[in-house]
N, C-alpha and C positions, 0 to 999 in steps of 0.2 A: 316377729313372725316365726312360726314354727319351722325348724329345720329337719325334724325327723320324717323319715319316709313312712308314708301311711298308704295302705292298700284300702280302698274304698270298695266294699263288697256287697253287691246289690242282687238279691234274688227277685225275679220277676216272672209274672205269668198272666197273659192276657190283659195287660194294662199299658199298652204302648203310649197313649196320650199322657198317662200319669208318669210313666217312666221318662218321657221326654222332659216334663216340667222338673222332675227330680235331678236329672242330669244337667239341665240348664243351670240350676242353682249351684252345681259344683264348679262351674266355669268362673264363677266369681269369687271363689273363696280366697281369702287372704293367705291361707296356707297353700303353698303351691307345689310342694314336693309329694304330689298325689299320684297314684295309679289306680285306675278304676277297673274293676272286673265285674260284668254282668253275667249272671247265669239265667239264661232264658229257658223257661218250660211252657212257652205260649203255644197254643195250637196253630195249626197251618205252617205258614212260612216264617212265623216268629216275629219278634219286635222289629227286626232289621227290615222287614217288608213295609213298615210304616214310614211315610214320607216325612212325618214330624220327627221321628227318631233319627232317620238318616240326616236330617238337617242339623240337629243338635250334635251328632257325632261329627260332622264336619266342622261345626263351630268349635267343639272341644278341641279337635285336632289342631285348628288354627291358633287356639289359645294355649297349645302346648300340652294338652291333657288328652292324649289318645285313650279310647276305650277298648278293652278286650271284651267283645260281646260273644258269649259262648252259648251255643245250643246244648242243653243238658236234659236228655230224655232217655228212658221214660221217667215219669213222675213217680217217685217213691216216698213222698212226703216231705214236709218242710225240714225236718231235722236232717235228711239226707241232703237236701238242697243246700242247706248251710254247711253241712260237712264237706260238700263238693267245693263251696266257695272257700272255706278255710284252708283246704288243700292247696288252693291256688295262691295264697298268701305268702309273700316272700319278705315283706317289710317287717320291722320290729312291732309295729302297731297296725291293727286293722279296724276299720269302721264298718260295722254292719249297718247298712242304711236301707230301709224298706223302699219299695218303688213307688210309694204314695206319700212321700215327705218332702216339704219344702224347708230348706235350712238357710239361716241368715249368713251373711257373707263372711262373718268372722267366727262362725261357730266352731268349725274344725280346729281353728287355732286356739280357741278358748278351751275346747276339750283336751287338746294336746298340752296346753299349758298346766291344766289340772292334773293330768295323768302324770306328767313329768314331776310336778310338785308333790303329789301324793304318793307316787310309786305303788300304786294299788293295782288290782287286776283289770278294773274297767272304770270308765266314766261315761255317763250317758246324759242325753237331753230329752226329757219327757216331751211328748207331743201335745201341743195345744189343739183342742177342737174348737175352733172359732165359731162353729154354729151355735155353741153355748156361751158366747161371750157375755150375754146378758142373763145367763142362768147361774146366779151366785149361790154356792152350797157351803156356807161356813162350816157346817158339821163335818165336811170332808176336807177341810184345808189345814189340817195340822201338819207342821213341818219341823223336822228335827235336824238342826245343823251339825255338821261335824265341826267342833271347836278346835280340835287338834288334828293329828295325823289320822287318816282313814285307816282302819284296822279290820282284820278278819272278822266276820260276823256269821253266826248260824241263823238263817231265817227258813222257815218252813210253813207249809199250808196250815193254817188254823192258829199260828202263833200270834202274839201281839204284834211283832214286827210285821207280820203279813198284812196287818191292816194299813200299813203305809200306802198300799196300792191305790187307796181311794184318792189321794192327792193328785194322781195322774189321770183321773176320769174327767170327762167334759173339758171345761176350761178352768179347772180348779187351780192349777199352778200358775196360769195366766193371771188370775185374780190375786193369788198370793204375791207374786212378784211385783204387780202394780201396787198393792197396799204397802209393801216393804220398801218400795222405791229403790231397789238395788239395780245399779246400772252395770253395763258390761264390764267396766273397768274394775268393778268390785265382785266379780263372779265368785259364788261361794258353794262349796260342796255340802250336800245333805244326804241323810240316811234314806235308803230306799228298800222296798221289797224287791222290786225289779223295774226295768225300764224297757218299753217296747219301741222299736222302730228306728232308733238312732243311738247306738253304743260303740264306743271306742274302746277296744281291748289291747292290753299287752299280748301280743301274739303268742308269745312262749308261755305266758301264764295261763291263757286259755287252753292251750294244747295240754299244758301239765295237768289241768283239771279235767281232761278227757274230751275237750272240745264238744263236738256233736256226735261222737262215736257210737252214742247210745241209740242212734237211729235204727240199728238193726234189732232193737228190743221193742220197737214200736210198730203197729200197723201203719200203712200209708196215710190213712185218714187220722190225724191227731192234731193237737195244739199244744202251746206251752213249751215248745222245744227251746225257745230263747230264754224263757224264764228259768227252765232247769239248768241250763248252761251257766247263766248268771249266778244262780244260787251256789252252784258248785264252785265257781271262781271266787265268789264272796267268802265262802267258807274258808278257802285257803289263802286268799291274797287281798280280800276286802274290795269293795265297790261303792260307788256313789253317783248321785245326779249332781247337776249343777243348776243354779239359778243366777240370773235369768237363763231361760232355756234356749230359745232361738230356733226351735223346730216346730213345725206345724203340719197337722195331719190333714190330708185332703179329704178324709171322711167318706171314702168310697166303699161301696159294699165289699164285704170280705170275700176273699177267694178261698178261705178255708171254711167249707161248708159244713163239716162234721167236727164237733167239739166234744164228742162223748168220751174220748180218751185224752186226758190232760196230762202231759208228761211228768210235771213235778209231783202230781198226786199218784201216779202209777209207779214211778222209778226212784223218787228221792229217797 
């Protein structure tokens, strides 16, 4: 069991039901030394007005996992939302977890084990889209394992390494881990372009790479802020994904409606 303190940082906006599901999965984690911080940019009275969210907050408190649910307005874009969350982090490691992700009970412990073992900047779990469970795409299922220690790596849009992102589309990684038959006890790190939705960072290394301070250089309507932060951390300290993943996407409509400004293509 992981003994490291981990701050779980969750940005949310107008997804109370999904947030309740995501929070419920945290209550059953084998890693127990968790602190949960939610930055809520929802309309109206916010997520706390939801009976489902209030019920899960009571459940988490009873399980010894109180949640710091903070209203954070006005909205100034996802990069600023993540910068705000990072500013709340006090633990050596922080897990950025989106509000529409379900994680298996041992996932945070496995992420922590890999980060401790690899001593890199981040370790993430790519999200399975199980609506694509029967949509097999062999041409998008190439995986490159780290056979030794994870090392710093330069990845940029348009590079060969950038093509790794296809592995995280649809249910590609789900199919790969099934084909390889890798169990949780044999978790393996692999090379990534980036990982969306569930990424455990070494907090100091994320801050040393600039965190999300670049938010001031972007208009409020943008995307790819998580990608840019990971690319910068990877260049300095390395980063990887793990298989099997153990994270599942709820596949809800995106709350980021405009994607004309893609942070890594604009600022990298």
